[in-house]
Kinemage of the C-alpha trace (Angstrom):
@kinemage 1
@onewidth
@group {chain A} dominant
@subgroup {mainchain}
@vectorlist {calphas} color= white
{ca met a 1} P 0.000 0.000 0.000
{ca phe a 2} L 2.535 2.628 1.125
{ca ser a 3} L 6.239 2.314 0.597
{ca ser a 4} L 8.672 2.740 3.432
{ca arg a 5} L 9.898 5.981 1.904
{ca glu a 6} L 6.390 7.486 1.788
{ca val a 7} L 5.716 6.562 5.402
{ca gln a 8} L 9.071 7.994 6.438
{ca phe a 9} L 8.284 11.257 4.630
{ca ala a 10} L 4.809 11.458 6.195
{ca val a 11} L 6.194 10.929 9.704
{ca leu a 12} L 8.934 13.498 9.115
{ca ala a 13} L 6.482 16.051 7.719
{ca phe a 14} L 4.004 15.540 10.563
{ca ser a 15} L 6.645 15.744 13.290
{ca ser a 16} L 8.166 18.862 11.720
{ca leu a 17} L 4.819 20.624 11.448
{ca phe a 18} L 3.793 19.515 14.929
{ca ser a 19} L 6.964 20.939 16.465
{ca val a 20} L 6.674 24.224 14.551
{ca ile a 21} L 2.954 24.786 15.166
{ca asn a 22} L 3.109 23.474 18.765
{ca pro a 23} L -0.633 22.970 19.282
{ca ile a 24} L -0.247 22.045 22.951
{ca ser a 25} L 0.971 25.498 23.934
{ca ala a 26} L -1.149 27.287 21.313
{ca ala a 27} L -4.459 25.822 22.534
{ca pro a 28} L -4.822 27.972 25.686
{ca ile a 29} L -4.013 31.116 23.715
{ca phe a 30} L -6.505 30.118 21.022
{ca val a 31} L -9.254 29.541 23.599
{ca ala a 32} L -8.511 32.833 25.359
{ca leu a 33} L -8.596 34.858 22.144
{ca thr a 34} L -11.823 33.396 20.767
{ca leu a 35} L -15.094 34.031 22.555
{ca gly a 36} L -17.595 31.463 21.338
{ca ser a 37} L -17.635 28.212 19.441
{ca arg a 38} L -18.574 30.029 16.224
{ca asp a 39} L -15.511 32.286 16.513
{ca arg a 40} L -13.316 29.307 17.362
{ca arg a 41} L -14.531 27.352 14.359
{ca arg a 42} L -14.017 30.314 12.029
{ca ala a 43} L -10.543 31.073 13.412
{ca ala a 44} L -9.525 27.416 13.206
{ca phe a 45} L -10.746 27.198 9.602
{ca arg a 46} L -8.850 30.357 8.627
{ca ala a 47} L -5.694 29.105 10.332
{ca cys a 48} L -5.895 25.734 8.581
{ca leu a 49} L -6.612 27.345 5.227
{ca thr a 50} L -3.728 29.792 5.628
{ca ala a 51} L -1.335 27.008 6.618
{ca ala a 52} L -2.449 24.867 3.676
{ca val a 53} L -1.975 27.716 1.196
{ca val a 54} L 1.468 28.592 2.562
{ca leu a 55} L 2.536 24.937 2.475
{ca ala a 56} L 1.224 24.497 -1.080
{ca val a 57} L 2.970 27.636 -2.344
{ca phe a 58} L 6.294 26.674 -0.823
{ca ala a 59} L 5.944 23.057 -1.957
{ca ala a 60} L 5.310 24.212 -5.520
{ca ala a 61} L 7.694 27.157 -5.708
{ca gly a 62} L 10.198 26.451 -2.940
{ca gly a 63} L 12.989 25.388 -5.267
{ca ala a 64} L 12.563 28.495 -7.404
{ca ile a 65} L 12.529 30.739 -4.337
{ca phe a 66} L 15.686 29.101 -2.984
{ca ser a 67} L 17.522 29.410 -6.302
{ca phe a 68} L 16.404 33.042 -6.718
{ca phe a 69} L 17.988 33.947 -3.377
{ca gly a 70} L 20.953 31.594 -3.872
{ca ile a 71} L 20.096 29.421 -0.871
{ca thr a 72} L 21.162 25.780 -0.851
{ca val a 73} L 19.302 23.052 1.014
{ca pro a 74} L 22.260 22.261 3.339
{ca ala a 75} L 22.572 25.959 4.237
{ca phe a 76} L 18.848 26.088 4.979
{ca gln a 77} L 19.117 22.971 7.152
{ca ile a 78} L 21.982 24.477 9.131
{ca ala a 79} L 20.109 27.756 9.626
{ca gly a 80} L 16.989 25.861 10.722
{ca gly a 81} L 19.006 23.827 13.203
{ca ile a 82} L 20.529 26.978 14.652
{ca leu a 83} L 17.075 28.572 14.997
{ca phe a 84} L 15.649 25.489 16.714
{ca thr a 85} L 18.623 25.454 19.089
{ca leu a 86} L 18.165 29.126 19.943
{ca met a 87} L 14.424 28.679 20.503
{ca ser a 88} L 14.802 25.724 22.868
């Protein structure tokens, strides 16, 4: 059904997004900023839609954006690692 490589990519993508979005610490802020269930549903939908659009744009045009700015993947990985280290 799924190859090992696809499962590995899915787990990596999910864990990366989970650590960046950090829903456990964002939930109390989300509840405090939204008044009713209607507002919560609307805000959650907008957040999901925005995240999906940003992910789709960077998935489709990420290589072109990197080459335009002269950024290599290893350099981006190093910068991301430094940022994660500074944030922890």
